[in-house]
C-alpha positions in Angstrom: -4.5 10.6 7.7 -0.9 11.6 6.7 1.7 9.8 8.6 5.4 11.0 8.8 8.4 9.1 10.2 10.6 11.5 12.3 13.8 11.3 14.3 15.5 8.5 12.3 19.1 9.7 12.9 18.5 10.0 16.7 16.8 6.5 16.7 20.0 5.1 15.0 22.1 6.6 17.8 19.9 5.3 20.5 19.7 1.9 19.0 23.5 1.6 18.9 23.8 2.4 22.5 20.9 0.3 23.7 22.3 -2.6 21.7 25.6 -2.3 23.4 23.8 -2.2 26.8 21.8 -5.4 25.9 25.1 -7.1 25.0 26.4 -5.9 28.5 29.3 -3.9 27.0 28.2 -0.8 28.9 26.0 -0.3 32.0 22.6 1.1 31.8 23.5 4.2 33.9 26.4 4.9 31.4 24.0 4.5 28.4 21.4 6.8 29.9 24.0 9.6 30.4 25.3 9.2 26.8 21.8 9.6 25.4 20.8 12.3 27.8 17.8 10.4 29.2 16.7 9.6 32.6 17.7 6.2 34.0 14.0 5.0 34.2 13.2 6.1 30.7 16.3 4.4 29.3 15.1 1.2 30.9 11.8 1.5 29.2 13.4 1.9 25.8 15.8 -1.0 26.5 12.9 -3.3 27.3 11.1 -2.2 24.0 14.2 -2.7 21.9 14.8 -6.1 23.4 11.3 -7.2 22.3 10.6 -5.3 19.1 14.2 -4.3 17.9 14.9 -1.1 16.0 11.2 -0.5 15.1 10.5 0.3 18.9 12.5 3.5 18.4 10.8 4.7 15.2 8.5 7.6 15.9 5.5 8.2 13.6 4.0 11.7 13.7 0.2 11.7 13.7 -2.0 14.8 14.2 -3.7 14.4 17.6 -7.6 14.1 17.6 -7.6 15.9 20.9 -5.4 18.9 19.8 -6.7 22.2 21.1 -7.7 24.5 18.2 -5.2 27.3 17.6 -7.9 30.0 18.0 -8.7 28.7 21.5 -5.1 28.5 22.4 -4.6 32.1 21.3 -7.5 33.2 23.5 -6.0 31.4 26.6 -2.6 32.9 25.9 -4.1 36.3 25.5 -6.0 36.1 28.8 -2.9 35.1 30.6 -0.8 37.9 29.2 -3.4 40.6 29.7 -4.8 39.7 33.1 -2.9 36.8 34.8 0.7 37.1 33.9 1.8 36.9 37.6 -0.3 33.7 38.3 1.0 30.3 38.4 -0.4 27.7 36.1 -2.7 26.0 38.7 -4.1 29.5 39.8 -4.6 30.4 36.2 -6.5 27.1 35.5 -8.8 27.9 38.4 -9.6 31.4 36.9 -10.2 29.9 33.5 -12.8 27.5 35.0 -14.5 30.0 37.4 -14.5 33.2 35.3 -14.1 32.2 31.7 -15.9 28.8 31.8 -12.9 27.2 29.9 -12.3 23.6 31.2 -8.9 22.2 30.3 -6.4 20.0 32.1 -3.4 21.5 34.0 -0.9 20.0 31.5 -2.9 21.4 28.4 -2.7 24.9 29.8 0.9 24.6 30.8 1.9 23.5 27.3 -0.1 26.4 25.7 1.8 28.9 28.0 5.1 27.3 27.1 4.3 27.4 23.4 3.6 31.1 23.6 6.7 31.8 25.8 4.6 32.8 28.7 5.9 30.1 31.1 9.4 28.8 31.7 9.5 25.2 33.1 12.1 24.3 35.7 14.7 22.0 34.4 16.1 19.1 36.4 19.8 19.3 37.3 22.0 16.9 35.6 23.9 14.8 38.1 27.3 13.6 36.9 28.6 10.4 38.4 32.1 8.8 38.3 32.3 6.6 35.3 34.7 4.4 33.5 36.2 5.1 30.1 33.6 4.7 27.3 33.8 1.2 25.6 33.5 2.7 22.0 35.2 5.5 20.2 32.7 8.3 19.3 30.4 7.7 22.3 31.7 10.6 24.3 34.1 13.4 23.2 35.4 16.0 25.7 36.1 19.6 24.6 37.8 22.5 26.3 40.1 25.6 25.8 43.3 26.4 27.5 44.8 29.9 27.7 48.6 29.8 28.1 51.9 31.3 26.9 52.4 28.6 24.3 55.2 30.4 22.5 57.8 31.6 25.0 58.9 34.7 23.4 55.3 36.0 22.7 54.0 37.7 25.9 50.2 37.5 24.9 48.4 34.3 26.1 46.6 32.5 23.3 43.9 29.8 23.5 44.3 26.2 22.5 40.9 24.7 21.5 40.9 20.9 21.6 38.7 17.8 21.6 39.6 14.3 22.9 37.7 11.0 22.5 36.9 9.6 25.9 37.4 5.9 24.8 40.7 6.2 22.9 42.3 9.5 24.0 42.6 10.4 20.3 42.9 14.1 19.5 42.3 14.3 15.7 42.3 18.2 15.6 43.2 21.1 17.8 44.1 24.7 17.0 45.5 27.9 18.5 43.3 31.0 18.6 43.9 34.6 19.9 40.5 34.3 21.8 38.0 31.7 22.7 35.2 32.6 20.4 32.1 30.9 19.1 33.6 30.6 15.6 36.8 29.1 17.1 34.9 26.4 18.9 32.7 25.8 15.9 35.7 25.4 13.5 37.3 22.7 15.8 34.0 20.8 16.1 33.5 20.9 12.3 37.0 19.7 11.6 36.6 16.9 14.1 33.4 15.7 12.5 34.9 15.9 9.0 37.9 13.8 10.1 36.2 11.3 12.3 32.4 11.5 11.6 29.4 12.2 13.9 29.9 11.3 17.4 27.1 10.7 20.0 27.8 13.1 22.9 29.9 16.3 23.5 31.1 16.9 27.0 32.3 20.7 27.4 32.2 23.0 30.3 29.5 25.6 31.0 31.0 28.5 29.0 28.5 30.9 27.5 29.0 29.6 23.9 28.1 26.1 25.1 25.3 26.9 27.5 23.0 29.9 28.0 24.0 31.6 31.3 21.5 34.4 31.3 19.0 33.8 34.0 16.1 35.8 35.5 16.5 37.2 39.1 15.1 39.8 41.5 15.8 42.8 39.2 14.9 41.1 35.9 11.6 40.3 34.3 12.5 37.2 32.2 9.4 35.4 30.9 10.9 34.0 27.6 12.3 30.5 27.8 16.0 30.9 27.2 17.1 29.7 23.6 19.8 27.3 22.8 23.3 28.7 22.1 24.5 28.7 18.5 26.7 25.6 19.3 23.8 23.8 21.0 21.7 24.5 17.9 24.4 23.3 15.5 25.0 20.1 17.5 21.3 19.4 17.6 21.1 19.7 13.8 23.7 16.9 13.6 21.9 14.7 16.2 24.7 15.1 18.8 23.8 15.4 22.5 25.6 17.8 24.8 26.4 17.4 28.5 27.9 20.4 30.3 30.5 19.5 33.1 29.9 21.1 36.5 33.7 21.3 37.2 37.2 21.0 35.6 37.7 17.8 37.5 34.7 16.2 35.6 36.7 16.7 32.3 39.7 14.8 33.6 40.9 13.5 30.2 41.0 16.9 28.4 42.6 18.6 31.5 45.4 16.0 31.5 45.8 16.5 27.8 46.3 20.3 28.3 48.9 19.6 31.1 50.7 17.2 28.8 50.6 19.7 25.9 51.8 22.6 28.2 54.9 20.4 28.9 55.7 18.6 25.7 54.2 20.8 23.0 55.9 24.0 24.2 59.3 22.3 24.2 58.8 20.6 20.9 57.8 23.9 19.3 60.9 25.6 20.8 63.1 22.9 19.4 61.4 23.3 15.9 62.1 27.0 15.9 58.4 28.1 15.9 58.3 31.9 15.9 54.5 32.7 15.5 51.1 31.1 15.9 50.7 30.5 12.2 53.7 28.3 12.3 52.6 26.8 15.6 49.2 25.7 14.2 50.9 24.0 11.2 53.3 22.2 13.5 50.6 21.2 15.9 48.2 19.8 13.2 50.8 18.3 10.9 53.4 16.9 13.2 52.7 17.0 16.9 49.1 15.6 16.9 50.0 12.6 14.5 52.9 11.8 16.9 50.7 12.1 19.9 47.9 9.9 18.5 50.2 7.3 17.4 51.9 7.0 20.8 49.3 7.8 23.4 45.9 6.5 22.2 44.1 3.3 22.8 42.3 1.1 20.4 38.4 0.7 20.6 35.6 -0.2 18.3 34.2 2.8 16.5 30.7 4.2 17.0 31.2 7.2 14.7 28.6 7.7 12.0 29.4 9.1 8.5 28.3 12.7 7.8 25.0 12.7 5.8 25.4 13.8 2.3 22.4 16.2 2.7 24.1 18.2 5.5 25.6 21.5 4.6 28.2 22.3 7.3 28.4 25.9 6.2 24.7 26.5 7.3 25.2 24.4 10.4 28.4 25.9 11.9 27.3 29.5 11.7 25.5 32.3 13.5 21.9 31.4 12.5 18.9 33.8 13.1 15.3 33.6 12.0 14.0 36.4 10.0 10.5 37.3 8.5 10.8 38.5 5.0 9.5 42.1 4.3 6.9 42.9 1.6 9.7 44.0 -0.7 11.5 40.6 -0.5 14.2 41.8 1.8 15.5 40.9 5.3 17.6 43.0 7.7 20.7 42.1 9.7 21.4 44.9 12.2 20.1 47.5 9.7 21.8 46.1 6.7 19.3 45.2 4.0 19.6 41.9 2.2 17.7 41.5 -1.0 16.2 38.1 -1.9 16.3 37.7 -5.8 13.5 36.1 -7.8 13.2 32.4 -7.4 11.5 29.4 -8.9 10.5 28.2 -5.4 7.9 31.0 -4.7 6.7 34.1 -6.5 7.2 36.1 -3.4 8.8 35.4 -0.1 6.9 38.2 1.7 6.0 37.2 5.3 7.9 33.9 5.0 10.1 32.7 7.7 13.7 32.3 6.7 17.0 31.5 8.4 19.9 34.0 8.0 23.3 32.3 8.4 26.3 34.4 9.1 29.6 32.7 8.2 33.1 33.5 9.7 34.1 35.4 6.6 31.0 37.8 6.9 29.1 36.0 4.2 25.4 35.7 4.8 23.3 32.8 3.4 19.5 33.0 3.4 17.7 29.7 3.7 14.1 28.9 3.0 13.3 25.4 4.1 17.0 24.5 4.1 17.4 25.8 0.5 19.7 28.8 -0.2 17.7 31.6 -1.8 20.1 34.5 -1.4 23.7 35.3 -0.6 25.2 38.5 0.7 28.2 39.9 2.7 27.9 42.0 5.8 29.8 45.2 5.5 32.6 46.0 7.9 30.5 48.9 9.2 27.7 46.6 10.1 26.6 47.1 13.8 26.9 43.4 14.6 30.4 43.2 13.1 31.5 46.4 14.9 30.3 45.0 18.3 32.1 41.7 17.7 35.3 43.5 16.6 35.1 45.8 19.7 34.7 42.8 22.0 37.7 41.1 20.3 39.7 44.4 20.5 39.3 44.3 24.2 40.6 40.8 24.2 43.5 41.8 22.0 42.5 39.8 19.0 40.6 39.8 15.6 37.4 37.8 15.2 37.6 37.1 11.5 41.0 35.6 11.2 41.8 33.3 8.4 40.7 29.7 9.0 44.1 28.4 7.8 44.9 24.7 8.5 
């Protein structure tokens, strides 16, 4: 039997937090919120770590001897889709037993339906409680965007995208953008991690690029489980948890930071003779933030982890979509054909599942098992690019602005 150790990075994060809880540096309720776990489950893990140490968090992947054969699972999913699509799981279980003589537990049937996107489980609401400042830097990072007239003589309102460490109030990176886009937020998160390292938990609001806001209703037939946003997917690849705030008041530190910036930063830029947002970004990053971090931050022990050498941030902070390779070794991105050249990895990639990664400069990287097998560039006439440019034109801004500083 082949055994495989999985989830090592997540185990390291959990062990760091649980160890601090065992040393009574943080409370159990705080630690459970950081890790995105229920309070009861966290207590179970805490007890195991107290007895067995780090080994208690290591997960070993073993094939289950009771796993339902794939052929049987397909039959069950097909029956549900063809005849019982409006049945709940328990009702469907009864029909399988009475009509089709298939005896399985409720949970086994429910997991099959979820796997084939035929059932959407209800998610528990996250309850946010009042809490103290985190004891370690890197445990919780708040993020938000503020639209404001940052330069007095420019009438258009721009967005300032920023991140602040909950423990220290440090703001290593922030940047002005003409609109609050996915790429804008990804760029700020990427620069933050490059400067500080991988943190444990991000605390943004419920904006559509942080949380899927599409839901089924009376006039919608939504059966598919809603997928993660691109930012949720990118953070998951780095082992970073995400908690979405229910209100602006919940993100008190970042809200106070923006009020401070709307007062001090605007005046400082006026004194410095800033005339446009290119100059404003240079002033913000090179002068104002170093001054602010030196004067208004607290000291705390660091919980940041170094970036793993095997992580390619270009293929993480991007628009990533799964594609199935055609028989002629091509894939399509909104009707633009991307050719996959010959490779030593496989004779042919036909029918293989690959990931197409769209970067901010319109470059597309094609990945097969995390290895780049093709590169291309989307044309400006591509349907996807046109839709994005139209959206940004309505907002009065360009999508693919230079990254700059």
